[in-house]
C-alpha positions in Angstrom: -50.4 -31.8 45.0 -49.6 -30.9 41.3 -46.0 -31.9 40.1 -44.2 -28.9 38.6 -42.6 -29.7 35.0 -39.6 -28.3 34.7 -39.0 -25.2 32.2 -38.6 -26.3 28.5 -35.8 -25.1 26.1 -37.3 -22.8 23.9 -35.1 -23.1 20.6 -31.7 -23.4 20.0 -30.7 -19.8 19.5 -31.9 -18.9 22.8 -29.6 -21.5 24.5 -27.3 -22.7 22.2 -25.6 -25.4 25.4 -27.0 -28.4 26.5 -26.7 -29.9 29.1 -27.7 -29.6 32.8 -24.9 -27.0 34.2 -22.5 -29.7 34.2 -19.3 -28.2 33.7 -15.3 -29.0 33.8 -13.3 -27.5 36.3 -11.0 -26.9 33.9 -12.9 -24.8 31.1 -14.6 -23.1 34.3 -13.9 -20.0 37.0 -13.3 -21.2 40.2 -16.0 -18.8 41.6 -18.5 -20.3 39.1 -18.0 -24.1 39.9 -21.5 -25.5 41.1 -19.8 -28.5 42.5 -18.4 -28.9 46.1 -15.2 -26.3 46.8 -12.1 -26.5 45.1 -10.3 -26.5 48.5 -12.2 -28.8 50.4 -11.0 -30.6 54.0 -8.7 -33.0 55.1 -10.3 -35.7 54.0 -10.9 -34.7 50.6 -7.5 -33.7 50.4 -6.1 -36.9 51.6 -8.2 -38.5 48.8 -6.9 -36.4 46.5 -3.4 -37.1 47.1 -4.1 -40.8 47.3 -5.9 -40.5 43.8 -2.7 -38.8 42.5 -0.2 -41.0 43.7 -2.2 -43.7 42.0 -2.1 -42.4 39.3 1.9 -41.7 38.6 2.2 -45.1 39.7 -0.3 -46.3 37.3 1.4 -44.3 34.4 4.9 -45.4 35.1 4.3 -49.3 35.2 1.1 -50.1 33.8 0.0 -47.9 31.5 2.5 -48.9 28.4 2.0 -52.7 28.8 -1.7 -52.0 28.7 -1.9 -49.6 25.9 0.0 -51.9 23.5 -2.6 -54.8 24.2 -5.4 -52.5 23.7 -4.2 -51.2 20.6 -3.2 -54.7 19.1 -6.8 -55.8 20.2 -8.3 -53.0 18.1 -5.5 -53.3 15.2 -6.4 -57.0 14.6 -10.2 -56.0 15.4 -10.9 -58.9 17.5 -14.0 -60.1 18.5 -13.7 -59.8 21.8 -14.3 -56.0 21.7 -17.3 -54.5 22.3 -19.0 -51.3 21.0 -18.4 -49.6 23.7 -14.9 -50.4 24.7 -13.5 -47.7 22.2 -15.5 -44.9 24.2 -13.5 -46.4 27.1 -10.1 -46.6 25.8 -10.6 -42.9 24.1 -11.9 -42.1 28.2 -8.6 -43.8 29.8 -6.4 -42.2 27.1 -8.1 -38.8 27.8 -8.1 -39.0 31.7 -4.2 -40.0 31.9 -3.0 -37.2 29.2 -4.9 -34.3 31.3 -3.5 -35.6 34.5 -0.3 -36.0 33.1 -0.5 -32.1 30.9 -1.8 -30.3 34.7 0.1 -32.6 37.5 3.5 -31.2 35.6 2.9 -27.7 36.9 3.0 -28.5 40.4 6.6 -29.8 42.2 4.9 -32.7 44.2 3.8 -34.6 41.3 7.3 -34.2 39.4 8.0 -37.8 38.6 11.0 -39.6 39.2 12.6 -42.3 37.8 15.2 -44.4 39.5 16.1 -41.5 41.5 17.1 -39.2 38.6 14.3 -36.9 37.1 13.6 -37.9 33.8 14.1 -35.4 30.9 10.8 -36.9 29.0 7.8 -34.6 28.2 5.3 -37.3 28.0 6.7 -40.2 29.7 5.2 -43.5 29.5 1.9 -41.4 27.3 4.4 -42.3 24.1 2.7 -45.8 23.7 -0.4 -43.6 22.5 1.1 -40.9 21.1 1.7 -42.8 17.5 -0.5 -42.3 14.2 -2.4 -45.4 15.0 -4.0 -43.5 17.7 -4.2 -40.2 16.1 -6.0 -42.5 12.8 -8.0 -44.4 15.3 -9.4 -41.3 17.4 -9.6 -39.1 13.5 -11.7 -41.6 12.0 -14.0 -42.1 15.1 -14.7 -38.6 14.5 -16.0 -38.8 11.0 -18.4 -42.4 11.9 -19.9 -40.4 15.1 -20.8 -37.4 13.1 -22.2 -39.6 10.1 -24.5 -41.3 12.4 -25.3 -38.3 14.7 -23.5 -39.7 18.2 -22.8 -36.4 19.4 -21.9 -37.5 22.7 -19.4 -39.7 21.7 -18.4 -37.2 19.3 -17.7 -35.0 22.1 -15.7 -37.5 23.9 -13.2 -38.2 20.7 -13.0 -34.3 20.2 -11.7 -33.8 23.9 -9.1 -36.9 23.4 -8.1 -35.2 20.5 -7.5 -31.6 22.3 -5.3 -33.6 24.7 -3.2 -35.5 22.2 -2.8 -32.0 20.5 -1.5 -30.6 24.1 0.8 -33.5 24.2 2.0 -33.0 20.8 3.2 -29.6 21.8 5.0 -30.4 24.7 6.9 -33.3 22.5 7.6 -30.7 19.7 9.5 -28.7 23.0 10.6 -31.4 24.4 14.7 -31.0 25.7 14.6 -35.0 24.6 15.6 -35.2 20.5 13.9 -38.3 20.0 10.7 -37.2 21.6 11.0 -34.0 19.1 11.6 -36.0 15.9 8.8 -38.3 16.7 6.6 -34.7 17.1 8.1 -33.6 13.5 7.1 -36.9 11.8 3.3 -36.8 13.5 3.1 -33.0 12.1 4.2 -34.0 8.9 1.5 -36.3 8.8 -1.4 -34.4 10.3 -0.7 -31.1 8.6 2.1 -31.2 6.0 1.1 -34.5 3.7 -0.7 -34.5 0.5 -3.5 -35.9 1.9 -3.8 -34.5 6.0 -5.0 -35.9 8.3 -6.5 -33.0 10.0 -9.9 -32.7 11.1 -10.1 -29.5 12.6 -11.6 -27.2 9.8 -14.3 -29.9 10.1 -14.9 -29.7 13.5 -15.5 -26.2 13.5 -17.9 -26.5 10.4 -20.1 -29.1 12.5 -20.8 -27.4 15.5 -24.4 -26.0 15.4 -26.1 -24.2 18.6 -28.5 -26.5 20.4 -26.7 -29.9 19.4 -23.2 -29.7 21.7 -22.3 -29.0 25.1 -20.5 -25.8 26.5 -17.6 -28.2 27.3 -17.2 -29.6 23.5 -16.7 -25.8 22.6 -14.0 -25.1 25.4 -11.9 -28.2 23.7 -12.4 -26.7 20.1 -11.5 -23.4 20.6 -8.3 -24.8 22.5 -7.5 -27.4 19.7 -7.5 -23.9 17.7 -5.4 -22.0 19.7 -3.0 -25.4 20.3 -2.9 -26.0 16.5 -2.3 -22.6 15.3 0.3 -21.9 17.8 2.2 -25.1 16.9 2.1 -24.3 13.0 3.4 -21.0 13.6 6.3 -21.9 16.1 7.2 -24.8 13.7 7.1 -23.0 10.9 9.3 -19.8 12.5 11.8 -22.1 13.4 12.2 -24.3 10.2 13.0 -21.0 9.0 15.7 -20.0 10.8 17.5 -23.6 10.0 17.0 -23.5 6.2 18.3 -20.9 4.2 15.9 -19.2 1.8 17.9 -20.3 -0.9 17.3 -24.1 -0.3 14.0 -23.7 0.2 13.6 -21.9 -3.4 15.9 -24.7 -5.0 13.5 -27.7 -3.6 10.1 -25.4 -4.5 11.1 -24.7 -7.8 12.5 -27.9 -9.2 10.5 -30.3 -11.2 8.6 -33.2 -8.9 11.3 -36.2 -10.4 14.5 -34.2 -9.4 12.8 -33.1 -5.6 12.0 -36.5 -5.2 15.2 -37.8 -5.9 16.9 -35.1 -3.8 14.6 -35.4 -1.2 15.5 -39.1 -0.9 19.3 -38.6 -0.4 18.5 -35.8 2.4 17.8 -37.0 5.9 14.2 -37.5 7.0 14.3 -34.7 9.4 15.7 -32.5 7.2 12.9 -33.4 4.4 10.3 -32.6 7.3 11.7 -29.5 8.0 11.8 -28.6 4.2 7.9 -29.2 3.8 7.6 -27.3 7.3 9.0 -24.4 6.1 7.3 -24.0 2.9 4.0 -24.6 4.4 1.7 -21.2 4.3 0.1 -21.1 7.7 -1.5 -17.4 7.4 -3.2 -19.4 3.9 -4.2 -22.0 5.7 -5.9 -19.8 8.5 -7.3 -17.8 5.8 -9.0 -20.5 3.7 -9.6 -22.8 5.9 -10.2 -21.8 9.6 -11.8 -18.1 9.1 -15.9 -18.2 8.6 -18.4 -16.7 9.7 -19.3 -19.7 11.1 -16.2 -19.5 13.4 -17.2 -15.8 14.4 -20.5 -16.8 15.3 -19.7 -20.2 17.6 -17.1 -17.7 19.5 -19.5 -14.8 20.2 -21.7 -17.6 21.8 -18.9 -19.2 24.1 -17.9 -15.4 25.2 -21.9 -14.8 25.9 -20.7 -17.3 29.1 -17.6 -15.1 30.2 -18.5 -15.0 33.9 -18.5 -18.8 34.0 -15.6 -19.1 31.6 -11.7 -19.8 33.0 -9.2 -17.1 32.1 -7.6 -19.1 29.7 -11.0 -20.2 27.5 -11.1 -16.2 27.4 -7.8 -15.2 26.4 -8.0 -18.0 23.7 -11.3 -16.3 22.3 -9.8 -12.5 22.4 -6.5 -14.3 20.8 -8.0 -15.2 18.1 -10.0 -12.2 17.6 -7.2 -10.0 17.4 -5.7 -12.4 15.3 -8.3 -11.5 12.6 -8.1 -8.0 13.2 -4.0 -8.2 12.5 -4.6 -10.4 9.4 -4.0 -8.4 6.4 -6.0 -9.3 3.2 -4.7 -6.4 1.1 -1.9 -4.8 1.9 -0.8 -0.7 1.0 2.2 -0.5 -0.8 4.0 3.0 -0.2 6.6 2.7 -3.3 4.7 0.9 -5.9 0.7 1.7 -5.4 -1.5 2.7 -3.0 -2.6 6.2 -1.9 0.9 7.6 -1.4 2.1 6.6 -4.9 2.0 10.0 -7.1 2.6 8.2 -10.2 -0.4 6.4 -10.6 -3.3 8.6 -10.2 -5.7 5.5 -11.1 -5.4 3.6 -7.5 -5.6 7.1 -5.4 -8.8 7.6 -6.7 -9.4 4.1 -5.0 -7.8 4.6 -1.8 -5.4 2.0 -1.5 -6.2 1.3 2.2 -4.8 -2.0 4.1 -7.5 -4.3 4.2 -7.8 -6.5 7.6 -10.1 -9.3 8.5 -11.7 -6.8 11.5 -15.1 -5.9 9.9 -16.2 -9.6 9.8 -16.5 -9.0 13.9 -18.5 -5.9 13.4 -22.0 -8.0 14.0 -24.7 -7.3 16.2 -24.2 -10.3 18.8 -20.4 -9.7 18.9 -21.1 -6.1 19.0 -23.6 -6.1 22.3 -22.1 -9.0 24.2 -18.9 -6.3 24.5 -21.6 -3.9 25.4 -22.8 -5.8 28.1 -19.0 -6.4 29.2 -18.3 -2.9 29.2 -21.0 -2.4 31.5 -20.4 -4.7 33.9 -19.5 -3.5 37.0 -18.4 -6.3 38.9 -15.6 -7.1 36.5 -14.1 -3.8 36.2 -11.2 -4.2 38.9 -10.8 -7.8 38.1 -7.1 -8.8 36.8 -8.2 -12.0 34.8 -10.8 -9.4 32.6 -8.3 -6.9 32.0 -7.8 -7.9 28.3 -11.4 -9.1 27.6 -12.0 -5.8 28.6 -9.0 -3.7 26.7 -10.6 -5.7 23.6 -13.9 -4.6 24.3 -12.9 -1.3 24.1 -10.5 -1.5 21.0 -13.4 -3.1 18.9 -16.2 -0.4 20.2 -13.9 2.0 19.4 -12.8 1.0 15.9 -16.5 0.2 15.2 -17.3 4.1 15.4 -14.5 5.6 13.7 -15.7 3.2 10.6 -19.2 3.9 10.9 -18.2 7.7 10.8 -16.8 7.0 7.2 -19.2 4.4 6.2 -22.7 4.7 8.0 -23.7 1.6 5.7 -22.0 -0.7 8.6 -25.2 0.4 10.8 -27.2 -2.2 8.3 -24.4 -4.4 7.5 -23.9 -5.5 11.1 -27.8 -6.9 11.1 -26.7 -9.5 8.3 -23.9 -12.7 7.9 -22.2 -12.2 4.9 -21.5 -15.4 3.0 -18.1 -14.2 1.6 -16.4 -12.7 4.2 -13.1 -11.6 2.4 -14.8 -9.9 0.0 -16.9 -7.7 2.6 -14.0 -6.8 4.3 -12.4 -5.6 1.0 -15.6 -3.7 0.4 -16.4 -1.9 3.4 -12.7 -0.6 4.1 -12.7 0.5 0.4 -16.1 2.2 0.6 -17.6 -0.3 -1.8 -15.1 0.0 -4.5 -15.3 -3.4 -6.4 -12.2 -4.7 -9.3 -15.4 -3.4 -11.7 -15.2 -0.2 -10.8 -11.0 0.0 -10.4 -10.7 -1.4 -14.1 -13.2 1.4 -15.3 -11.0 4.0 -13.3 -7.7 2.3 -14.5 -8.9 2.7 -18.1 -10.6 6.1 -18.0 -6.8 7.5 -16.3 -5.0 5.7 -19.4 -7.3 7.8 -22.0 -6.5 10.8 -20.5 -3.0 10.0 -20.4 -3.6 9.0 -24.3 -5.4 11.6 -25.3 -3.2 13.9 -23.5 0.1 12.2 -25.1 -1.9 12.8 -28.8 -2.2 16.5 -28.5 1.4 17.1 -27.7 2.4 15.1 -30.7 0.0 17.6 -32.5 1.7 20.4 -31.0 5.0 19.1 -32.0 3.9 18.3 -35.5 2.2 22.2 -35.8 5.2 23.8 -34.5 7.5 21.8 -37.2 5.1 22.9 -40.4 5.2 26.7 -38.8 8.9 26.5 -38.9 8.8 24.8 -42.2 6.8 28.1 -43.7 8.8 30.3 -42.2 12.1 28.9 -43.8 10.1 28.9 -47.2 9.2 32.6 -47.3 12.5 33.5 -46.1 13.8 31.8 -49.3 14.7 33.8 -52.5 12.3 33.3 -55.4 13.4 31.5 -59.0 11.0 32.4 -61.6 13.4 31.1 -64.2 12.0 28.1 -66.4 13.9 25.3 -67.6 13.9 24.9 -71.4 14.0 21.1 -72.7 15.3 21.0 -76.2 16.1 18.2 -78.7 15.4 14.4 -77.4 13.2 16.0 -75.5 10.6 17.7 -78.0 11.0 14.5 -80.4 9.6 12.6 -77.2 6.7 14.6 -76.4 5.9 14.6 -80.5 6.3 10.9 -80.0 3.5 10.5 -77.4 1.3 12.9 -78.9 1.4 10.7 -82.8 0.8 7.6 -80.4 -2.5 9.0 -79.2 -3.4 10.3 -82.6 -3.1 6.5 -83.5 -4.6 4.7 -80.9 -7.4 7.2 -81.6 -7.6 6.2 -85.4 -7.7 2.4 -84.3 -10.7 2.8 -82.0 -12.4 4.6 -84.8 -11.5 1.6 -87.4 -13.3 -0.4 -84.9 -16.5 1.2 -84.5 -16.6 1.2 -88.2 -16.6 -2.3 -88.2 -19.4 -2.3 -86.1 -21.5 0.0 -88.3 -24.1 -2.3 -90.3 -23.4 -0.1 -93.5 -20.2 -2.1 -93.3 -21.9 -4.9 -95.0 -22.8 -5.1 -98.6 -26.3 -6.4 -99.5 -24.3 -10.1 -100.4 -23.7 -10.1 -96.7 -20.1 -10.0 -97.3 -17.9 -8.5 -94.7 -15.1 -6.1 -96.1 -12.1 -5.8 -93.5 -11.3 -2.6 -92.0 -8.8 -0.6 -93.2 -5.3 -1.9 -92.3 -2.7 1.0 -91.7 1.3 -0.6 -92.0 3.9 -0.2 -89.3 7.3 1.4 -89.4 10.2 -0.6 -88.4 13.0 0.3 -86.1 14.7 0.6 -89.3 11.9 3.6 -90.6 10.3 1.2 -93.0 6.9 0.0 -93.0 6.3 -3.9 -92.6 3.6 -6.1 -92.3 3.0 -8.3 -89.5 4.2 -11.6 -89.1 1.6 -13.8 -89.9 1.3 -11.8 -93.5 -2.8 -10.7 -93.1 -3.3 -7.0 -93.9 -5.4 -7.3 -90.4 -2.4 -7.7 -88.6 -0.6 -4.7 -90.2 -0.1 -2.5 -87.1 2.0 1.2 -86.9 4.9 1.1 -84.5 6.8 4.4 -83.8 10.4 4.6 -83.8 11.8 3.7 -80.0 14.4 6.4 -80.9 13.9 9.7 -82.5 10.7 9.4 -84.4 10.3 13.0 -86.7 6.8 14.3 -86.9 7.5 14.2 -91.2 7.5 10.5 -91.2 4.3 10.5 -89.3 2.7 12.5 -91.6 3.9 10.2 -95.0 2.5 7.2 -93.1 -1.1 9.1 -92.9 -0.6 10.1 -96.7 0.1 6.8 -97.6 -2.6 5.3 -95.8 -4.9 7.8 -97.4 -3.7 7.0 -101.3 -3.9 3.2 -100.9 -7.4 2.9 -99.5 -9.7 4.0 -102.4 -13.5 3.7 -102.3 -15.7 1.4 -104.4 -18.7 2.2 -104.9 -21.4 -0.6 -105.3 -24.5 -1.0 -107.4 -26.9 -0.6 -104.9 -25.4 3.0 -104.3 -23.7 2.1 -100.4 -20.3 3.4 -100.8 -17.9 1.2 -100.0 -13.7 1.1 -98.8 -11.7 -1.1 -100.2 -8.0 -1.8 -98.9 -5.6 -2.2 -101.8 -2.9 -2.4 -98.9 -2.3 -6.3 -99.7 -1.4 -6.1 -103.0 1.9 -3.5 -102.1 4.9 -4.8 -102.3 6.8 -4.2 -99.2 9.9 -3.5 -100.7 9.4 -0.6 -102.7 7.7 1.1 -99.0 11.4 2.7 -98.5 11.6 6.2 -97.7 15.1 7.9 -97.4 15.5 10.8 -95.0 16.3 12.9 -98.5 12.7 12.8 -99.5 
């Protein structure tokens, strides 16, 4: 006889979960449990009742002292501890935490202490709801992942999920002490400068074919509880603390803020920090990714086996993505309805959400299978799932009508989901195109403004010309006499003197001015007139420094003529022996005192 080998797993994508059909009752639908019936016979019910009573007594009397002792051993890193003791410690806490959470819903499991009902939400389990236990669990997740101990990581994540469930019950507890303890734990986990939160890392570590389905169910419930707890705490703290007080603490300097926080009560400080915490930013930057959608889609393929609350958590996250707004349409200051900004009208100005992330082939195929499943149509547990599948398929059909490229986009995984959602919604109009459109609009407005200004200038010129044509002509000429004529003659005489001096300089440069003895004969010098009308020499008393200066006031043309006659009279020519004509300047021998001309002469 030949033994039949069990079928081998093809690849990780074909079977994303490992395990041999093992599933937990809390994560599995009742009709899909492979093990024995939930009801069982009378013997089974008695055994379950006995175990329930034992757990109640153990938690009330033994859980606290035993956990204190074990925590001290781990705190001191005792030699008596073995390597597997940490996993045993985690499994004990996980078992009793889950038993406490499930049994509190039934009336028979209500815990009483000394004949009175207790207001405590966690009871003796509060001994393991401290920062030491949280640090031990969260550090163990990092260690197990580095060493690739995935089975141990599954146990640590399961315990982390149960502790977050108890933290939510502590936050909603009527006991003020437990509520304050819950605020302190949340402040250290999420609101501190270096938070201990490991949820984003755990979501990114998941890969198909590596973990079990139970591990993924724990991650889904952990994500749901964390986001719900953050939303509840943020809204509650914003109501308790006015907005003005938050702004004062937010915009002051760090030193002043630290001083004020020291004065405030610790509870008020934690509420201030929680009110300033942006849950939307935490969700968009740390939680949302294509990996998250792919992981939830893989779990949704098991919708027939999943329990009702698991399917509900998947639908809740997908609806959160559909409602999460990246770009909000502004009706007043910008957008499609703004008539004052034509640049944004060209772009479209639509409201952008993260819904296009759900337009991928894996999720669309799964939703199509759900809609065509006849068995679940009349089941009330699947009503929300069917409504969600119908909504997404309808939105995808409408989106493809305006943007047919989505049929191609759904086949690929986009590295930047936020940018993809914005481009696909706005018909691939990027920021560069927006800037170009705004630039063109501004240029058009500037050109219109310049044209309007030119039109106004032209109208003003026409009005000015028409006013000049209508004004009377005045052909009378203005006659100037007296001093004006004399000034005009003075300007003419000065031009003549400048011309004479230029001619003299040209004669000096002429080679004929040099005789055979290479003796230079200076050029003719002109006497100048003083302010009083007398001819004077220059201060240097040299013939070359004699200049002609016109009188600043009234200078008549007769005096200018007399000066010209004197220059011709005293400049006598001297004919040298070699036949070259030479001019000798005799102005140096003239006595300046005798050169006085009166107006009568």
